C-alpha positions as CSV (number, residue, x, y, z in Angstrom):
1,M,-20.2,48.5,-45.1
2,E,-16.7,49.2,-43.8
3,H,-15.3,47.2,-40.9
4,V,-13.6,49.2,-38.2
5,A,-11.6,47.2,-35.7
6,I,-10.3,48.9,-32.6
7,D,-7.8,47.7,-30.1
8,L,-8.9,49.8,-27.1
9,G,-6.3,51.2,-24.7
10,G,-6.6,53.5,-21.7
11,K,-4.7,56.3,-23.4
12,Q,-4.1,55.2,-27.0
13,S,-6.2,53.0,-29.3
14,Q,-5.2,51.3,-32.6
15,I,-7.6,51.3,-35.5
16,C,-7.7,49.2,-38.6
17,I,-10.4,49.9,-41.3
18,R,-11.2,47.5,-44.1
19,A,-13.6,47.6,-47.0
20,S,-16.1,44.7,-47.3
21,D,-13.8,42.9,-49.6
22,G,-11.0,42.8,-46.9
23,T,-8.9,45.6,-48.4
24,I,-7.2,47.7,-45.7
25,L,-8.3,51.3,-46.1
26,E,-6.7,53.0,-43.1
27,E,-4.5,52.2,-40.1
28,K,-3.8,54.7,-37.4
29,R,-3.2,55.1,-33.7
30,I,-5.2,57.9,-32.0
31,P,-5.9,59.0,-28.4
32,T,-8.8,57.0,-26.9
33,E,-10.5,60.3,-25.9
34,A,-10.6,61.3,-29.6
35,L,-12.1,58.1,-30.7
36,F,-15.8,59.2,-30.7
37,A,-15.1,62.4,-32.7
38,Y,-13.2,60.2,-35.3
39,L,-16.0,57.7,-35.7
40,A,-18.6,60.5,-35.9
41,R,-17.1,61.6,-39.2
42,R,-17.4,58.2,-40.7
43,A,-20.3,56.6,-42.5
44,R,-22.2,53.8,-40.8
45,S,-19.8,50.9,-40.2
46,R,-19.4,47.8,-38.2
47,V,-17.2,48.6,-35.2
48,V,-15.5,45.7,-33.6
49,F,-13.4,45.6,-30.4
50,E,-12.6,43.2,-27.5
51,T,-14.1,43.3,-24.1
52,C,-12.2,45.4,-21.6
53,A,-12.9,47.9,-18.8
54,E,-14.0,50.6,-21.3
55,S,-15.8,48.4,-23.8
56,F,-19.5,48.9,-22.8
57,Y,-19.1,52.6,-22.3
58,V,-17.5,52.9,-25.8
59,A,-20.2,50.6,-27.2
60,D,-23.0,52.9,-25.9
61,E,-21.4,56.0,-27.4
62,V,-20.6,54.4,-30.8
63,M,-24.2,53.0,-31.1
64,K,-25.5,56.5,-30.5
65,Q,-23.6,57.5,-33.6
66,G,-25.5,54.9,-35.7
67,H,-22.7,52.3,-36.1
68,E,-23.2,48.6,-35.7
69,V,-21.2,47.4,-32.7
70,R,-19.6,44.0,-32.0
71,V,-18.0,43.5,-28.6
72,V,-16.0,40.3,-28.9
73,P,-15.6,38.1,-25.8
74,A,-12.0,38.0,-24.5
75,S,-12.3,34.2,-24.4
76,L,-13.0,34.1,-28.1
77,V,-10.4,36.4,-29.6
78,R,-7.6,33.8,-29.4
79,S,-9.6,31.3,-31.5
80,L,-10.1,34.1,-34.1
81,G,-6.4,34.4,-34.5
82,V,-5.4,37.2,-32.0
83,G,-2.0,36.4,-30.6
84,A,-1.4,33.5,-33.0
85,R,2.2,32.1,-33.2
86,G,3.2,34.1,-30.2
87,L,2.9,37.5,-32.1
88,K,0.7,40.0,-30.4
89,T,0.7,43.8,-30.9
90,D,-2.0,46.3,-30.9
91,R,-1.7,46.7,-34.7
92,R,-1.8,43.0,-35.4
93,D,-4.8,42.6,-33.1
94,A,-6.8,45.3,-34.9
95,Q,-5.8,43.7,-38.2
96,V,-7.0,40.3,-37.2
97,L,-10.4,41.5,-35.8
98,S,-11.1,43.6,-38.9
99,E,-10.2,40.7,-41.2
100,V,-12.4,38.2,-39.3
101,S,-15.3,40.8,-39.3
102,C,-15.1,40.9,-43.1
103,R,-15.5,37.1,-43.4
104,I,-18.1,36.2,-40.8
105,D,-20.9,37.8,-38.8
106,I,-18.7,38.0,-35.7
107,P,-20.6,37.3,-32.5
108,S,-21.0,39.9,-29.7
109,V,-21.4,39.7,-26.0
110,H,-24.6,41.1,-24.6
111,I,-24.2,44.8,-24.0
112,P,-25.8,45.4,-20.6
113,S,-28.1,48.4,-20.0
114,T,-27.0,51.4,-18.1
115,R,-29.2,50.4,-15.2
116,S,-27.6,46.9,-15.1
117,R,-24.1,48.4,-15.0
118,D,-25.0,50.9,-12.3
119,W,-26.5,48.2,-10.1
120,K,-23.4,45.9,-10.7
121,S,-21.2,48.8,-9.7
122,L,-23.1,49.4,-6.5
123,L,-23.0,45.8,-5.6
124,S,-19.4,45.5,-6.4
125,M,-18.5,48.5,-4.2
126,R,-20.6,47.1,-1.4
127,G,-18.8,43.8,-1.8
128,G,-15.5,45.6,-1.5
129,L,-16.6,47.2,1.8
130,V,-17.8,43.9,3.2
131,A,-14.5,42.1,2.1
132,S,-12.4,44.9,3.8
133,R,-14.4,44.5,7.0
134,T,-14.0,40.8,7.0
135,K,-10.2,41.1,6.6
136,L,-10.0,43.6,9.4
137,I,-12.1,41.4,11.7
138,N,-9.8,38.4,11.0
139,T,-6.8,40.6,11.8
140,V,-8.2,41.7,15.1
141,R,-9.3,38.1,16.0
142,G,-5.8,36.9,15.3
143,Y,-4.3,39.5,17.6
144,L,-6.7,38.7,20.4
145,R,-6.3,34.9,20.1
146,G,-2.5,35.3,20.3
147,R,-3.2,36.8,23.8
148,G,-5.7,34.1,24.9
149,L,-8.7,36.3,24.3
150,R,-11.9,35.5,22.3
151,V,-14.7,37.7,21.1
152,K,-18.3,36.5,21.5
153,S,-20.0,35.5,18.3
154,G,-22.5,37.8,16.7
155,S,-23.1,40.2,13.8
156,S,-20.1,41.6,12.0
157,K,-21.5,45.1,12.2
158,Y,-21.2,45.1,16.0
159,F,-17.8,43.3,16.2
160,H,-16.0,46.5,17.2
161,A,-18.4,47.0,20.1
162,R,-17.9,43.5,21.3
163,V,-14.1,43.9,21.3
164,R,-14.3,47.1,23.3
165,A,-16.6,45.4,25.7
166,L,-13.7,43.1,26.7
167,G,-12.5,46.0,28.8
168,I,-8.8,45.5,28.0
169,E,-6.3,48.2,27.1
170,L,-5.9,48.3,23.3
171,P,-2.7,49.2,21.5
172,L,-3.0,52.1,19.1
173,A,-2.9,50.0,15.9
174,L,-5.8,47.8,17.2
175,D,-7.8,50.9,18.3
176,L,-7.4,52.4,14.8
177,Q,-8.6,49.1,13.2
178,L,-11.7,49.2,15.4
179,E,-12.4,52.7,14.4
180,T,-12.1,51.7,10.8
181,L,-14.4,48.8,11.4
182,E,-17.0,51.1,12.9
183,T,-16.8,53.4,9.8
184,L,-17.0,50.4,7.4
185,S,-20.1,49.1,9.1
186,A,-21.8,52.5,8.9
187,Q,-20.9,52.7,5.1
188,I,-22.2,49.1,4.6
189,R,-25.5,50.0,6.2
190,R,-25.8,53.0,3.9
191,A,-25.1,50.7,0.9
192,D,-27.6,48.2,2.1
193,A,-30.2,50.8,2.5
194,E,-29.7,52.0,-1.1
195,V,-29.8,48.4,-2.3
196,A,-33.1,47.8,-0.4
197,R,-34.5,51.0,-1.9
198,L,-33.7,50.0,-5.4
199,A,-35.0,46.5,-5.0
200,K,-38.3,47.7,-3.4
201,A,-38.8,50.1,-6.3
202,D,-38.3,47.5,-9.0
203,P,-41.3,45.1,-9.7
204,V,-39.1,42.2,-10.8
205,C,-36.9,42.4,-7.6
206,R,-40.1,42.5,-5.5
207,R,-41.3,39.2,-7.2
208,L,-37.9,37.6,-6.6
209,M,-37.9,38.5,-3.0
210,T,-41.0,36.4,-2.4
211,I,-38.7,33.4,-2.8
212,P,-37.5,32.3,0.7
213,G,-33.8,33.0,1.2
214,I,-33.6,35.7,-1.5
215,G,-33.3,39.3,-0.2
216,P,-32.6,42.7,-1.8
217,V,-28.9,42.0,-2.6
218,T,-29.4,38.7,-4.3
219,A,-32.5,40.0,-6.2
220,L,-30.7,43.1,-7.4
221,A,-27.6,41.0,-8.5
222,Y,-29.8,38.5,-10.3
223,V,-31.7,41.2,-12.3
224,A,-28.5,43.1,-13.0
225,T,-26.7,40.0,-14.3
226,L,-29.4,38.7,-16.5
227,D,-30.5,42.3,-17.5
228,A,-33.2,41.1,-19.9
229,V,-35.3,38.0,-19.3
230,D,-36.0,37.5,-23.1
231,R,-32.3,36.7,-23.6
232,F,-33.0,33.2,-22.3
233,R,-35.5,30.7,-23.5
234,Y,-35.5,28.2,-20.7
235,A,-34.5,28.1,-17.0
236,H,-31.8,25.5,-17.9
237,H,-30.2,28.2,-20.1
238,V,-30.0,30.5,-17.1
239,S,-28.4,27.8,-14.9
240,A,-25.8,27.2,-17.6
241,Y,-25.2,30.9,-18.0
242,L,-24.6,31.2,-14.2
243,G,-22.2,28.2,-14.1
244,L,-24.5,26.1,-12.0
245,T,-24.7,23.1,-14.3
246,P,-22.4,20.1,-14.2
247,G,-19.4,19.9,-16.6
248,E,-18.4,16.9,-18.6
249,R,-15.2,15.7,-20.2
250,S,-16.0,12.6,-22.2
251,S,-14.5,11.0,-25.3
252,S,-15.4,7.8,-27.2
253,E,-16.5,5.3,-24.6
254,R,-15.0,7.1,-21.7
255,Q,-17.5,9.3,-19.7
256,H,-16.2,11.7,-17.0
257,R,-18.6,13.9,-15.1
258,L,-17.2,17.1,-13.5
259,G,-18.4,19.5,-11.0
260,I,-20.3,22.7,-11.9
261,T,-18.7,24.7,-14.7
262,K,-18.5,28.0,-12.7
263,A,-19.1,30.0,-15.8
264,G,-20.7,33.4,-15.5
265,S,-20.8,35.7,-12.5
266,P,-18.9,34.3,-9.5
267,S,-20.6,36.9,-7.1
268,L,-24.1,36.0,-8.2
269,R,-23.3,32.3,-8.0
270,A,-22.0,32.8,-4.4
271,L,-25.2,34.7,-3.5
272,L,-27.4,32.0,-4.9
273,I,-25.5,29.4,-2.8
274,Q,-26.0,31.5,0.3
275,A,-29.7,31.8,-0.6
276,A,-29.9,28.1,-1.0
277,W,-28.6,27.5,2.5
278,S,-31.1,30.0,3.9
279,T,-34.0,28.5,1.9
280,W,-33.1,25.0,3.1
281,R,-33.2,26.1,6.7
282,R,-36.4,28.1,6.4
283,Q,-38.3,25.6,4.2
284,H,-37.0,22.4,5.8
285,D,-40.5,21.0,6.3
286,K,-41.9,22.4,3.0
287,P,-41.8,20.7,-0.5
288,I,-38.6,22.4,-1.6
289,G,-36.9,21.5,1.6
290,R,-37.9,17.9,1.4
291,W,-36.7,17.9,-2.2
292,A,-33.2,19.1,-1.1
293,D,-33.3,16.4,1.7
294,Q,-33.8,13.7,-0.8
295,I,-30.7,14.8,-2.8
296,K,-28.7,15.0,0.5
297,Q,-29.5,11.4,1.2
298,R,-28.1,10.4,-2.2
299,R,-25.3,12.8,-2.9
300,G,-24.5,14.7,0.4
301,K,-25.4,18.1,1.6
302,F,-23.0,20.1,-0.5
303,V,-24.3,18.7,-3.8
304,A,-27.8,19.2,-2.5
305,V,-27.2,22.9,-1.7
306,V,-25.8,23.5,-5.2
307,A,-28.8,21.7,-6.8
308,L,-31.0,23.9,-4.7
309,A,-29.2,27.1,-5.8
310,R,-29.7,25.9,-9.4
311,K,-33.4,25.4,-8.7
312,L,-33.6,28.9,-7.2
313,A,-32.1,30.4,-10.3
314,G,-34.7,28.6,-12.4
315,I,-37.6,29.7,-10.1
316,A,-36.4,33.3,-10.2
317,F,-36.3,33.1,-14.0
318,A,-39.9,31.7,-14.1
319,L,-41.2,34.4,-11.8
320,W,-39.6,37.1,-13.9
321,R,-40.8,35.6,-17.2
322,D,-44.4,34.9,-16.0
323,Q,-44.7,37.9,-13.8
324,T,-45.8,35.8,-10.8
325,T,-44.8,35.3,-7.2
326,F,-43.4,32.3,-5.3
327,V,-45.7,29.4,-4.6
328,A,-44.2,26.8,-2.3
329,E,-46.2,23.8,-3.7
330,R,-44.9,24.4,-7.2
331,A,-41.3,25.1,-6.2
332,A,-40.3,21.4,-5.8
333,R,-41.7,20.3,-9.1
């Protein structure tokens, strides 16, 4: 089998092809849009490239042509020799990846399904809308506070209405921002409706939403991030994948415990933390709430809420794996 290493670029891509014995057969630079036609003419090969914006789309198309695909994590390529001794060019990167592929069964990241990527895109765009609204709200609040005015607390989607209810004359710039806020809130409502529709139609998301504190956004993000439940053997593996497990930096007789590793998806981790706060409030007198209270007494509320987020991630995994729904009595075990 030949080993085809590609250094993907937005416009041009560098290719290095080696035989199984490591001999370089061909090196060339071609337009990225011509990549699929080029590979379609070749016999079945192992195609290797680094993670980037185009990597999963390219992986899908290349696998359809019958090739074996390896998408190498960006965090791993330096340990394989890419960029060694301060020398990094597209040609050298392709040469290193192809040479390593000849020597070892190079590991690949999980290639998410099309559904998973579509859901992640929807949630990412929704998150962008929410972040834009938050920035505008903070700008308007800052302007009003500078003039001794305060807006009543309430939902962000009606913030523009509460500002107009102050009955003051607004400058043009502020009026334009309020119009933008109104538009953003309407767009977020549309995105939320689409998320709720997708979550309601998916049986796994429906099971996850039986967990107190987990709604359509968190359920959809969880399923999109994990993609396939059989990728993980235990709930602890899921917690580690999401960066919710403690880190450690120990050597010899010295032991140093760290905070959570924060590996994996930051957005899903943040959603699980929010879900943990909500669960704690709603289940304060239930077993899972009392469990969190016990941790709070020992370690404080912030450690307790992270521990509860880790437990929620494990519960969601168990519900997905076992095709069951949330049972409060079992949750604290």
